[in-house]
C-alpha positions in Angstrom: 43.5 -23.2 23.5 46.0 -26.1 22.4 43.1 -28.1 21.7 40.8 -25.8 20.2 42.9 -24.0 17.7 44.1 -27.7 16.7 40.2 -29.3 16.4 40.0 -26.0 14.2 42.2 -27.1 11.8 41.6 -30.6 11.5 38.4 -30.2 10.7 39.3 -26.8 8.1 41.9 -30.1 7.2 38.2 -32.4 6.8 36.4 -29.8 4.7 39.1 -29.4 2.4 39.4 -32.9 0.9 36.1 -33.8 0.9 36.5 -35.3 4.0 33.4 -36.6 6.4 33.1 -34.8 9.2 30.7 -36.1 11.1 32.6 -39.3 12.9 35.5 -38.1 13.1 38.4 -38.2 15.7 41.5 -37.1 14.6 42.1 -35.0 18.1 40.3 -33.8 22.5 38.9 -30.7 22.8 39.7 -29.9 26.3 37.0 -27.7 27.7 37.3 -24.4 29.6 36.4 -24.6 33.2 34.0 -22.0 33.2 31.7 -23.6 30.9 29.6 -26.0 32.3 31.6 -30.4 31.9 27.4 -31.3 30.1 28.5 -28.3 28.0 31.0 -30.7 26.1 29.1 -33.8 26.1 32.0 -36.0 24.1 36.0 -34.1 22.9 36.0 -35.6 19.8 32.8 -35.2 17.1 32.0 -32.5 15.2 29.9 -30.4 17.8 33.4 -30.2 19.6 34.2 -28.6 17.0 31.8 -26.2 16.8 32.1 -25.5 20.6 36.3 -24.6 19.9 35.3 -22.5 17.1 32.2 -20.3 19.3 35.1 -19.9 22.2 37.9 -18.4 19.0 35.0 -16.1 17.2 34.3 -13.1 17.9 30.0 -13.2 19.2 28.9 -12.3 16.5 30.8 -14.0 13.6 29.5 -17.2 16.4 26.0 -16.0 16.0 25.8 -16.3 12.5 28.0 -19.4 13.0 24.7 -21.3 14.7 22.1 -19.3 12.2 24.0 -20.8 8.6 24.4 -24.1 11.1 20.5 -24.1 11.0 19.8 -23.9 7.9 21.7 -26.6 6.9 19.7 -28.5 9.0 16.2 -27.5 7.6 17.6 -28.2 4.0 18.8 -31.6 4.9 16.9 -34.5 4.1 18.6 -37.1 6.9 18.1 -37.0 10.6 21.2 -35.8 12.2 20.2 -36.8 16.3 20.1 -40.7 15.0 22.8 -40.3 12.5 24.5 -38.7 15.9 25.5 -36.8 14.0 25.6 -33.2 16.8 24.0 -34.5 19.8 20.2 -33.6 21.5 19.4 -29.8 22.3 23.1 -28.6 20.7 21.3 -25.3 20.2 20.7 -25.1 23.8 24.8 -26.1 24.4 26.4 -23.6 21.8 24.3 -21.1 23.9 25.6 -21.7 27.2 29.3 -21.9 26.0 30.7 -19.0 28.2 33.0 -16.3 26.1 37.0 -16.4 26.2 
């Protein structure tokens, strides 16, 4: 859980100081052993921060986070997959994350 909190704190700091959140590698997120190894493809990317958030947020909040992220992605003019911002099938991956 320490790595999850560290990753979330780093994400918050990146956002608060107008830093780029894609491509950040400031801390490692360790996968919960209850989750499949496939759920966390990388341990230092933006998706790993979403993994950490989903682990500690209440279910309702994590579902809202996913909805808001989908809306944001639909409004953007660039391809998040081509730029490796999120992994292919991130929506399915996030749904497979077990509750903590």
